[in-house]
C-alpha positions in Angstrom: 0.9 -5.0 -43.0 4.1 -3.2 -42.0 6.1 -5.3 -39.5 6.6 -3.8 -36.0 8.7 -4.5 -32.9 5.9 -6.7 -31.8 7.1 -10.0 -30.3 4.8 -12.1 -32.7 5.8 -10.1 -35.8 9.5 -10.5 -35.0 9.1 -14.2 -34.3 7.2 -14.9 -37.5 9.7 -13.1 -39.6 12.5 -15.1 -38.1 10.5 -18.3 -38.7 9.8 -17.5 -42.3 13.5 -16.7 -42.9 14.6 -20.2 -41.6 11.8 -22.5 -40.5 13.9 -25.7 -40.3 16.5 -24.8 -37.7 16.1 -26.3 -34.3 15.2 -23.6 -31.7 13.8 -25.3 -28.6 14.7 -28.4 -26.7 12.5 -29.2 -23.7 12.6 -32.9 -23.1 10.8 -34.9 -24.5 10.0 -32.3 -27.2 12.4 -30.9 -29.8 11.1 -28.0 -31.9 12.3 -26.3 -35.0 11.2 -22.8 -35.6 8.6 -24.0 -38.0 7.2 -26.6 -35.7 7.0 -24.4 -32.6 5.3 -21.7 -34.7 2.7 -24.2 -35.8 2.2 -25.4 -32.2 1.8 -21.8 -31.1 -0.7 -21.1 -33.9 -2.8 -24.0 -32.7 -2.8 -22.7 -29.1 -3.7 -19.2 -30.3 -6.7 -20.5 -32.3 -7.8 -22.7 -29.4 -7.8 -19.6 -27.1 -9.6 -17.5 -29.7 -12.2 -20.1 -30.2 -12.9 -19.9 -26.4 -13.4 -16.2 -26.5 -9.9 -14.9 -25.6 -9.3 -11.6 -27.3 -6.7 -8.9 -27.6 -5.7 -7.4 -24.3 -7.1 -10.4 -22.3 -4.9 -12.0 -19.6 -4.1 -15.7 -19.8 -2.6 -17.4 -16.8 0.2 -20.0 -17.4 0.3 -22.3 -14.4 3.0 -24.9 -15.2 6.5 -26.0 -14.7 9.1 -25.9 -17.4 7.9 -27.6 -20.6 7.6 -26.9 -24.3 4.0 -25.9 -24.0 5.0 -23.0 -21.8 7.0 -21.4 -24.7 4.2 -22.3 -27.2 1.7 -20.6 -25.0 3.7 -17.4 -24.6 4.1 -17.1 -28.4 0.4 -18.0 -28.8 -0.8 -15.2 -26.6 1.4 -12.7 -28.3 0.1 -13.8 -31.7 -3.5 -12.7 -30.7 -2.2 -9.7 -28.7 -3.3 -11.3 -25.4 -1.1 -11.1 -22.3 0.3 -14.3 -20.8 0.5 -14.1 -17.0 3.1 -16.2 -15.2 1.7 -18.1 -12.2 4.2 -19.3 -9.6 3.5 -23.0 -9.1 4.7 -22.7 -5.5 1.7 -20.5 -4.5 -0.8 -21.5 -1.9 -4.5 -20.8 -2.4 -4.4 -17.2 -1.0 -1.5 -16.2 -3.2 -3.2 -17.7 -6.3 -6.4 -16.0 -5.5 -4.6 -12.6 -5.3 -3.0 -12.9 -8.7 -6.1 -14.1 -10.5 -8.0 -11.2 -9.0 -5.3 -8.6 -9.5 -4.7 -9.6 -13.2 -8.3 -10.3 -14.0 -7.3 -13.6 -15.7 -9.9 -14.9 -18.1 -8.3 -18.2 -19.2 -5.9 -20.6 -17.5 -3.4 -23.0 -19.1 -2.7 -25.2 -16.1 -0.9 -28.5 -15.3 -3.2 -31.1 -13.9 -1.3 -31.2 -10.6 -2.4 -27.6 -9.9 -6.0 -28.0 -10.9 -7.2 -28.8 -7.3 -5.9 -25.4 -6.2 -7.9 -23.8 -9.0 -10.9 -25.8 -7.9 -10.7 -24.2 -4.4 -11.4 -20.9 -6.1 -14.1 -22.1 -8.5 -17.0 -19.7 -8.5 -15.1 -16.7 -7.1 -14.1 -15.4 -10.5 -17.0 -15.3 -13.0 -14.8 -14.1 -15.9 -12.3 -17.0 -15.5 -14.2 -19.5 -17.6 -11.6 -21.2 -19.8 -9.2 -23.9 -18.5 -6.9 -25.9 -20.7 -5.3 -28.7 -18.7 -1.8 -29.9 -19.5 -1.2 -33.5 -18.7 1.8 -34.0 -16.3 1.4 -37.6 -15.2 -1.0 -36.7 -12.4 -4.0 -39.1 -12.2 -7.2 -37.6 -13.5 -9.8 -37.0 -10.8 -13.4 -35.7 -10.9 -13.4 -32.0 -11.1 -16.0 -29.3 -10.4 -14.3 -27.1 -13.1 -15.3 -27.5 -16.7 -12.1 -27.8 -18.6 -10.7 -29.0 -21.9 -7.6 -31.1 -22.3 -4.9 -28.9 -23.8 -3.8 -31.7 -26.1 -7.3 -32.3 -27.4 -8.0 -28.5 -27.9 -4.8 -27.9 -29.9 -5.1 -31.1 -32.0 -8.3 -29.8 -33.7 -7.1 -26.2 -34.0 -5.6 -24.7 -37.2 -1.8 -24.8 -37.5 -1.7 -21.7 -39.7 -1.6 -18.0 -38.7 -4.4 -15.8 -40.0 -5.1 -13.8 -36.7 -7.3 -10.8 -36.9 -6.1 -8.9 -33.9 -4.0 -5.8 -34.8 -0.5 -5.7 -33.5 1.6 -2.8 -32.3 5.0 -2.2 -30.7 2.9 -0.6 -27.9 1.2 -3.9 -27.0 2.0 -5.0 -23.4 4.2 -7.8 -22.2 3.5 -8.4 -18.5 5.5 -10.2 -15.9 4.3 -10.7 -12.3 7.0 -10.2 -9.7 7.2 -9.5 -5.9 6.2 -6.0 -4.6 7.2 -4.2 -1.4 4.0 -5.3 0.3 5.0 -8.9 -0.4 2.2 -9.5 -2.9 3.1 -9.8 -6.6 2.8 -6.9 -9.0 2.4 -7.0 -12.8 5.3 -5.2 -14.5 4.1 -3.8 -17.8 6.5 -3.4 -20.8 5.8 -2.2 -24.3 6.8 -5.0 -26.7 9.5 -2.9 -28.3 11.0 -1.8 -25.0 10.9 -5.4 -23.7 12.6 -6.7 -26.9 15.5 -4.3 -26.4 15.5 -4.2 -22.6 15.1 -7.9 -21.8 15.7 -9.9 -25.1 18.8 -7.8 -25.9 17.4 -6.6 -29.2 17.8 -10.0 -30.9 21.6 -9.8 -30.6 23.6 -9.1 -27.4 26.5 -7.8 -29.4 24.8 -5.7 -32.1 21.0 -5.3 -31.5 19.0 -5.1 -34.7 18.0 -1.7 -36.0 14.7 -2.5 -37.7 12.1 -5.3 -37.4 13.1 -6.7 -40.8 16.6 -7.3 -39.7 15.5 -10.1 -37.4 15.5 -12.3 -40.6 19.3 -12.1 -40.6 19.3 -14.1 -37.3 18.0 -17.2 -39.3 21.7 -18.0 -39.5 23.1 -16.7 -36.2 26.2 -14.7 -36.2 27.4 -16.1 -32.8 26.8 -19.2 -30.8 24.3 -18.7 -28.0 22.6 -22.1 -27.5 21.7 -21.6 -23.8 20.9 -24.2 -21.1 18.0 -22.7 -19.2 17.8 -24.0 -15.6 15.6 -21.3 -14.0 11.8 -21.7 -14.1 9.9 -20.2 -17.0 7.5 -18.7 -14.4 10.3 -16.2 -13.6 11.7 -13.5 -15.8 15.2 -15.0 -15.8 14.1 -18.3 -17.3 11.8 -16.7 -19.8 14.3 -14.1 -20.9 17.3 -16.4 -21.4 15.0 -18.7 -23.5 13.8 -15.8 -25.6 17.3 -14.3 -26.0 18.5 -17.6 -27.4 15.5 -18.2 -29.7 15.2 -14.6 -31.1 19.0 -14.5 -31.8 18.6 -17.6 -34.0 20.0 -20.1 -31.5 18.5 -22.8 -29.3 16.9 -22.6 -25.9 17.7 -25.9 -24.0 15.2 -25.8 -21.2 15.6 -28.1 -18.2 12.3 -29.9 -17.5 13.4 -31.8 -14.5 10.9 -31.7 -11.6 13.7 -31.7 -9.1 17.3 -30.3 -9.2 20.0 -32.8 -10.1 23.5 -31.7 -10.8 24.3 -34.9 -12.6 21.3 -34.6 -14.9 22.3 -31.0 -15.7 25.8 -32.2 -16.6 24.2 -34.9 -18.8 22.3 -32.2 -20.6 25.5 -30.2 -21.2 27.3 -33.3 -22.5 24.4 -34.3 -24.8 23.2 -30.9 -26.1 26.5 -28.9 -26.2 25.2 -25.5 -25.1 27.5 -22.5 -25.4 26.2 -20.9 -22.2 24.4 -21.8 -19.0 22.4 -19.6 -16.6 22.9 -20.2 -12.9 21.1 -18.7 -9.9 23.7 -18.4 -7.1 25.4 -21.0 -5.0 22.2 -23.1 -4.7 22.9 -24.2 -8.3 26.6 -23.4 -8.7 27.9 -25.5 -5.8 26.3 -28.9 -6.6 27.1 -28.5 -10.3 30.8 -27.7 -9.7 31.2 -30.4 -7.1 29.6 -33.1 -9.3 31.8 -32.1 -12.3 35.0 -32.1 -10.1 34.1 -35.4 -8.5 33.9 -37.1 -11.9 36.2 -35.1 -14.3 36.2 -37.7 -17.1 32.5 -38.5 -17.2 31.3 -35.5 -19.2 32.5 -33.5 -22.1 31.9 -29.9 -20.9 34.1 -28.1 -23.4 31.1 -26.6 -25.4 30.6 -24.0 -22.7 32.0 -20.7 -23.7 30.4 -18.8 -20.7 28.7 -19.4 -17.4 26.3 -16.6 -16.5 25.0 -16.0 -13.0 22.1 -13.8 -11.9 19.3 -13.6 -9.3 21.6 -14.4 -6.3 25.2 -14.0 -5.5 27.9 -16.6 -6.1 30.4 -16.7 -3.3 34.1 -16.4 -4.1 34.8 -20.1 -3.2 32.0 -21.4 -5.4 33.3 -19.2 -8.3 36.7 -20.8 -7.9 35.2 -24.3 -8.0 33.3 -23.4 -11.2 36.5 -22.1 -12.8 38.2 -25.4 -12.0 35.2 -27.5 -13.2 34.7 -25.5 -16.4 38.2 -24.2 -17.4 37.1 -23.3 -21.0 34.2 -21.1 -19.8 34.3 -17.4 -18.9 32.4 -16.5 -15.7 30.1 -13.5 -15.7 27.7 -11.9 -13.3 24.6 -10.1 -14.5 22.1 -7.8 -12.8 18.5 -7.5 -13.9 15.1 -7.2 -12.4 11.6 -7.5 -13.7 11.5 -3.7 -13.6 14.9 -3.0 -15.2 15.5 -5.7 -17.7 19.2 -6.6 -18.4 20.8 -3.7 -16.5 24.4 -4.8 -16.3 26.9 -7.5 -16.8 30.5 -8.0 -15.7 33.0 -10.7 -16.6 34.7 -12.1 -13.5 38.3 -11.1 -13.0 38.8 -13.0 -9.7 39.3 -9.9 -7.7 37.4 -9.4 -4.4 34.6 -6.7 -4.4 32.3 -5.3 -1.9 29.4 -6.8 -3.8 28.4 -7.8 -7.4 30.0 -5.2 -9.8 28.8 -4.3 -13.3 29.9 -2.1 -16.1 27.3 0.5 -17.0 26.1 0.7 -20.6 25.3 4.4 -20.1 21.7 3.8 -19.2 22.3 2.3 -15.8 23.4 4.7 -13.1 23.6 5.3 -9.3 21.4 8.3 -8.3 21.5 10.5 -5.3 18.3 9.4 -3.4 17.1 13.0 -2.9 18.1 14.8 -6.1 18.2 11.9 -8.6 21.5 13.3 -9.8 23.9 10.5 -11.0 26.9 9.9 -8.7 30.4 10.0 -10.2 33.0 7.2 -10.1 34.8 6.9 -6.8 32.0 8.7 -4.9 32.0 7.5 -1.3 28.3 7.9 -0.8 25.7 5.3 -1.5 22.9 5.8 -3.9 20.0 4.1 -5.6 20.5 1.9 -8.7 18.5 3.3 -11.6 18.0 2.6 -15.3 16.6 4.7 -18.2 15.9 4.1 -21.8 14.0 0.9 -22.6 12.1 0.5 -19.3 8.6 -0.6 -18.3 5.4 1.5 -18.5 4.8 0.8 -14.8 2.9 -1.6 -12.6 -0.5 -3.0 -13.6 -3.3 -1.7 -11.4 -1.0 0.1 -9.0 -0.5 3.8 -9.9 0.9 4.6 -6.4 3.7 2.0 -6.7 4.3 3.1 -10.3 4.9 6.7 -9.1 7.3 5.6 -6.4 9.4 3.3 -8.7 9.3 5.2 -12.0 10.6 8.7 -11.4 11.5 11.7 -13.5 14.6 13.9 -12.7 15.0 17.6 -13.1 16.0 17.2 -16.7 12.9 15.3 -17.6 14.7 11.9 -17.8 12.5 9.0 -16.7 14.2 6.4 -14.5 13.1 3.1 -13.0 14.4 3.0 -9.4 13.6 -0.5 -8.0 15.1 0.1 -4.5 18.6 -1.4 -4.7 21.4 0.5 -3.1 24.7 0.8 -4.9 28.0 2.7 -5.2 30.3 3.5 -8.1 33.9 2.4 -7.6 37.0 4.1 -8.8 36.9 2.2 -12.1 33.3 3.4 -12.8 31.7 0.0 -12.1 28.4 -0.2 -10.3 28.7 -2.2 -7.0 25.5 -3.5 -5.7 25.1 -3.3 -1.9 21.6 -4.7 -1.3 17.9 -3.8 -1.2 17.0 -1.2 1.3 13.5 -2.7 1.9 14.9 -5.7 3.7 13.9 -8.1 0.9 15.3 -11.6 1.5 16.9 -13.4 -1.4 16.8 -17.2 -1.0 18.1 -19.1 -4.0 17.0 -16.3 -6.3 13.5 -16.1 -4.9 12.3 -12.8 -3.4 10.9 -13.1 0.1 9.3 -10.1 1.7 9.4 -9.9 5.5 5.9 -8.4 5.8 4.2 -11.3 4.1 6.0 -13.9 6.2 5.3 -11.9 9.4 1.6 -11.9 8.6 1.5 -15.6 8.1 3.3 -16.2 11.5 1.0 -13.8 13.3 -2.0 -15.7 12.1 -1.0 -18.6 14.4 -3.2 -18.5 17.5 -0.2 -18.8 19.9 1.7 -15.8 18.4 1.4 -12.2 19.6 4.0 -10.7 17.3 6.8 -11.6 14.8 9.6 -9.9 13.0 11.4 -11.7 10.1 15.0 -11.1 8.9 17.3 -12.8 6.4 20.5 -14.5 7.5 23.4 -16.0 5.5 22.9 -19.5 4.3 25.7 -21.6 2.7 23.6 -23.1 -0.1 20.8 -20.6 -0.8 22.5 -17.3 0.0 19.9 -16.3 2.7 17.4 -18.1 4.9 14.4 -16.8 6.7 14.7 -16.3 10.5 11.6 -15.6 12.6 11.7 -13.7 15.9 8.5 -14.6 17.6 6.7 -13.4 20.7 4.2 -15.9 22.1 1.0 -15.4 24.1 1.2 -15.8 27.9 1.1 -19.4 29.0 2.1 -21.0 25.7 4.7 -23.7 26.2 6.5 -26.2 23.9 6.1 -24.1 20.8 8.5 -25.4 18.2 9.9 -24.5 14.8 8.2 -27.6 13.3 4.8 -26.3 14.5 5.5 -22.9 13.1 6.6 -24.4 9.7 3.5 -26.6 9.4 1.2 -23.6 10.1 3.1 -21.3 7.6 2.9 -23.8 4.8 -0.8 -23.4 4.8 -0.4 -19.6 4.3 2.6 -19.0 2.1 4.8 -20.9 -0.4 7.3 -23.3 1.1 10.4 -21.3 0.2 9.2 -18.4 2.3 8.7 -20.6 5.5 11.1 -19.7 8.4 14.1 -22.1 8.8 15.2 -20.7 12.2 13.2 -19.6 15.2 14.1 -17.2 18.0 11.5 -17.1 20.8 10.6 -14.4 23.3 11.3 -11.3 21.3 9.9 -9.4 18.3 11.6 -6.0 18.5 9.9 -2.8 17.4 10.9 0.8 17.2 9.4 3.5 19.4 6.8 4.3 16.7 5.7 0.7 16.5 7.4 -0.4 13.3 9.5 -3.6 13.1 13.0 -2.9 14.3 14.9 -4.9 11.7 18.3 -3.6 12.7 17.9 -4.9 16.2 16.2 -8.1 15.0 19.2 -8.8 12.8 21.6 -8.4 15.8 19.5 -10.7 17.9 19.3 -13.3 15.2 23.1 -13.1 14.7 23.6 -13.8 18.4 21.2 -16.7 18.3 23.0 -18.3 15.4 26.4 -17.5 16.7 27.4 -15.3 13.8 
């Protein structure tokens, strides 16, 4: 069979060229390429034995652990599609994703099994559950499941999969949508490999599938410390970039954030790069390193990358002091764009994150889709062409709005971020026009939070905006109009209610009572709401 730009083909060729090199560290597991390949083969055979076939959707509902990577590879080996499940979901959010993706099998940590039980019987096609042990005590369950460890122990460690593979097979990643509900972004394997995994080499992408074998002995150091969750694109992609380039992915498996434990990992595993998500990670890591400058050897770090949320100038300066041997860089990417741009920090102030275009990323006039030129004063929409997704799963309307064709027939992905091009030709991000709130790298959509607030019996109306937050970049502020006669309504009461409707990171952290401004056509007046929130917070 002729090898293709299929993720499983590429991985297996790399394994065969160098099976003994370590490629994945996810405490307490250490994998070579050969051992993770055998583990993935076992998972793939276990899924096949339970009826999972090519094109089926398999949910992965777990925190960072070696089995997450094993399960990704396993699904690709049988041309199934792994679906990332956010472990912060409440039951309504989980219900939506299972239904929207038509998930037929779930690889789930035991801690999240009770939430699955609440939905038992609603989805007749979801019949397979493989439960990962996570230290949670086993309880009686209404769901018929197999223990993941038992299922893979009796499965074959060899390949021999019948499903045909093609570069046109689909990689899918669920991400937030403008309605607040997640949407499945669909990529062809070949486009995903180049657009998100950087073609197996960030410096010189491979030109044919067979060339992946050259990465068995990597040409550059890219052992990466992965701090972001594997349920998000950032964590997955950095892990895959490292592994497919022949290096190691060092995945943090801590259940809670600890700057000291992260520095312990850097000291022990000697990564060349680390991926941060804004000030929420950058500040405590820099402060811990500066507080104990002789405790850790941090000189292995060649670069510190940041994406998903802005780093403020003061935190960048702290990181430069804490890691003097590392180059700072900002990167921009989204589930719909892949790795769209990167810029090494020069210490100069900018209006927003700035990136050098690779020729495929541009700023377009919102009306004509014509690219803006360097130094143009007007704002436009960030867009990317080339290796971009097919569209959104099960949502042709959203696909048509986001993936657009210009007058020359060029297809662009236009995710909704506003930007400008400065005099040096760099793309300067200005923000998302839809009002999306970015808290610690998590997308929060006002409409969803507003719906949760309005479901409280004391609430008449609500408008939600994002306000600056020292640690997380932004926080959710709720402007709430109460029913007549309601007294003593508190932020605590609102938060308790919202936590039953939406994930905890979406819950409001500030409350303004007595107003929920709307325009004369009845739409939320976010501009006025922002001014009111600023006055309330004294900004």
